[in-house]
N, C-alpha and C positions, 0 to 999 in steps of 0.2 A: 452382428448387432450394429445397426446404424443409429446414432443419436441425432435426432433432428432438433436443431436449435433455431428458434425464430430470431430474426434480425434484431427485433426490439430487446429480446432477452440478452443478446450478445452485447448490445450497447449498454444495458444496465450492468452486466457483469464487468465490462471493461471500465465503466465509471467506478464501480465498487473497488476493483483491483487497483486503479490509479489512486483512489482515495486512501486505501489501506497502505499502499506503497509510500505515499507522501507522509502519512502519519508515522510510518516506521522511520523514514528519513529524519523527520522532526525529532523523534525520540532518540535516535542514535546520535544526532548532533547534540542534543541536550545532555545525554549521558557522557559523551566524549568531553564536552565542555566542563561538566561537573568533575570528571576524573582528572582533567588537566588542572583545574583549580584546586583540587584536593591535595595535589603534590606540594 
């Protein structure tokens, strides 16, 4: 089974993945900051 992916789809997916990753980094920074301040 070969999955054929168009180049445009690949670009869309990579943008989506980068967006999600940056959101996760923002959230983890926020949570770390909050937990440090809570002490």
